[in-house]
N, C-alpha and C positions, 0 to 999 in steps of 0.2 A: 196642272199637267206637269209631268216630270220630264226633265231634260237630261240625257245621258252624256257624260263628257269623256273625252279621251285625254290622257296626259300628253304634254306637248312634244314628245319625242318624234312625232311625225315630221317635224322640221329637219330631222337628220337626213331625210331624203334630199334636201336642198342644200345642206350645209357641208356634208361630208364628202371628201374626195376619195375616201377609201372604198375598196370594192365590197366591204362588209355589207350584208343585206339589212335593210331596215326591217325591224320587227314591229308589227302593228300591236300596240299595247291593248290590254283589256280595258273595258269600260270600268272606271274606278269610282265614280261618284255620281250622285243624283243632286240636281238643284232644281228649284222651281223655274219653270219656263212659261212666260206669258206669250202664247202664240200670237195674240193680237199685236204685240210689240215687235214681232220678228219681221225682218225685212224680206226674207226670201224663202220660198219653198221650191225645192227641186222636183220637177215633174217629168215623168216619162210618158211618151206618146204611145197610146194603145191603138193599133191600126189593124185592119183586116189584111189577110194574105191568102193566096191560093194554096192548094195542097202542098206545093213546094215549101211553103212557109212552115209546115209541120214536119216535113220529112227529115230535116237535118238533125234535130235534137229531140223530136217527139213532142214538141210543144210549140206554141205560137212564136213566130220570129221576134215579135216586139218584146217578149219576155226574156230574151237571151241575157244572161248574167244578172237578172233582176230577182230579188232586190239587192243582192250582195254588192254589186258594183256601185249602185246608187248609195247604199249605206256607207261604204268605205269612202266614197268621194265626198259625201256630205260632212263626214267627220274631218276630212282633209280641208274642206273649205273653212270649217269652223276654226281649225287650229292654225291655218296658214294665212288667213286673211282677217279683216275686221268685219266681214259680213255676218250679220246675225241671221242664223238659219234654223229652221225647224228640223230637229234631229230625230225625233221619235215617231215619224210617220213616213211611209214610203208611198208616194203618190203616183198613180197612173191615171191618165185622163184620155177619154175617147175623143176622137176628132169631132164628132157631132155634139158633144156635151157642151152646153153653154158655159160651163166652168172653164173651158179652155182659155177663155179671154181673161180669166183672173190670174193666169200665170204668164209673166213676161218672158220666161225662158222655158223651152220644152226640148227634151232630148229624145232622139229616136235611134234605134239600132237595126241592123240587118235590113236596111231599106231596099236592098236588091230583091227582097221578097215581099215588099209592100204592094198592095193593090188598092188603088183609090177609085171610088166612084166620083162622078163629076161634082155632086154636092159636097163630098168630102174635100175634093181639091179646092172648091170655091171657099169652103170654110177655112182651110189652111191659108189660102191667099188673103182672106180678110184678116185673119189673125196676124199675119206678118205685116200687112199694110197698116194695121192699127198700131204697130210698134213692137209686136212680139218677135222673138228670135227663135228659130227652129235650128237646132244643131243635130246633124245626122252623123252616124259613125258606124264602123264595122261592116263595110261591104267591099267586095273585092272583085277585080277582074272585069273582063269585057262583058260577060253574060249578065252579071248583076248590074253593071253600069247601064246596060241597055234597058233593063226593066225599070231601073230607077229613073232614067232619062224620060221614059214615056210618061211616068207620073208627074215629073217636073213640068212637062209640056202641058199637062192638064191644069196645073196650078198657075203657071206663068207662061202662057203661050207667046207673050210679047217680050220676054226677057231672056237673056243669055246667062249661062253659067260661066263665070270668070275665075281665073286664078287670083286669090287674094295676095297682093304684093307684100313682101316681108317688111316693107316700110309702113304698112297700114297700122293705125293705132291699136287694132285688136291684138296685135302681137307685142305691144309695148305698154299696155294700159296698167299692168301690175308687175308682171315679169317681162324681161326682155327676151324674146324668142328670136333666134337668128337662123333657124333651119326648120324644115319639115322632116321630122324623123319618122321612119316607118316603125310603128309600135306593133309587135307581134302578139299573137294569141299566146295563152299560157303554155301550150304544148311546144310551139316553136321557140318561145322565149327560153324555156327550160333546156331544150336541146341545144340551142345556140348555133345551129348550122344554117338557118335561113330565117328571114323575117316575113316573107311574102306568103300569100295564099293564092291558089289558082294562077292566073297570069297577071296578077296585080303586083308587078315588080317595083313600081315607082309610086311613092305616096304623094298625095296632093291635099292641100287645104284650099277648097274652092268656095265660091260664094255667089249668091244672087243678091244684087244691091237694089236699094230703093233709090229714089231720085236724089237723095242727099248723100249717096254713096255709103249708106249704112248697110252692112251685110245682114239682110233679113234671114237668110238661110246660110248656115255655115256647113260645108260638106267635107267631112273627113273621109277620104276615099283611099282604099288600099292601106288601111291602118285600123288599129283597134284600141282606142283609148280606154274603153270600158274594161277590157281584160286587165290592163295595167292598173286601173283603179282597184279592181277586185283583188288582184294578186300582189299588191304592194308588199304584203308581209310574207310572201312565199320566199324561203331562203334560196331557191334556185331560179327565181325570176329576176333578171338584172335590174339594178337600181336605175340605170340610165333611162330605161323605158318608163318606169313608173314616175320618176321625177319629171320627165318631159310631159307625160300625160296629165299629171296634176297641174303643172304650170299652164298648159294650154287650156284645160277645162276652166280653171279659175279665171284666166284672162277672158275667155268667152263670156263667162257670167258677169264679171265686173263691167266689161264693155257693154253688154246688153242692158245693164242696169243704169248706165250713165249716158247712153245715146238713144 
């Protein structure tokens, strides 16, 4: 199997203090990749949604920015960390697929439009209690929070959503992160006059913890890491947002692999 590589200038996102925009390089070389020797596969959660989940962009909500955001982020992981990652396949996994339990880390977006049956909620609870990490992203405001919260109650009726303190190791496991920055979508980021959507003015990084205080679910609310991954090479999307989104995502993955 072939593995496609990026040249290492992605690191400029994290090293440069200048306002010049990072340019995502072309894929420049192929090398043999032994998938069996890879440590990590990035997987996106495929979930069901009501009609609202189709109305925003004409396709299922779980597919927002897919596979482009996942592709850019996987190359970022490869270049900015020592994680060995499969780069030439974009994985989505359905909640009821037994393969869910083969992925230690699963990413989901637009969860304000997610609709879970009770068996699906039970499956996600089992996934997280067995050590899996679910990271959710890109949902905004009171309305979407209400819909998401109803599904969380199906998954963990006995647990509370808590703010993850900035002192928690998840923010310091690879990069030191000292603030929760609101990451805007591509439209707002380019325009530069606001970062929020709807009434989601304040960004949060929240969690649901297991008995050992491991965040089983990491909840990125009122922010959009995925757009910042996808548009890191856009000359009009600010570096500060892409850099923070990559740092947070890499920290989440490394923490999930080591705890």
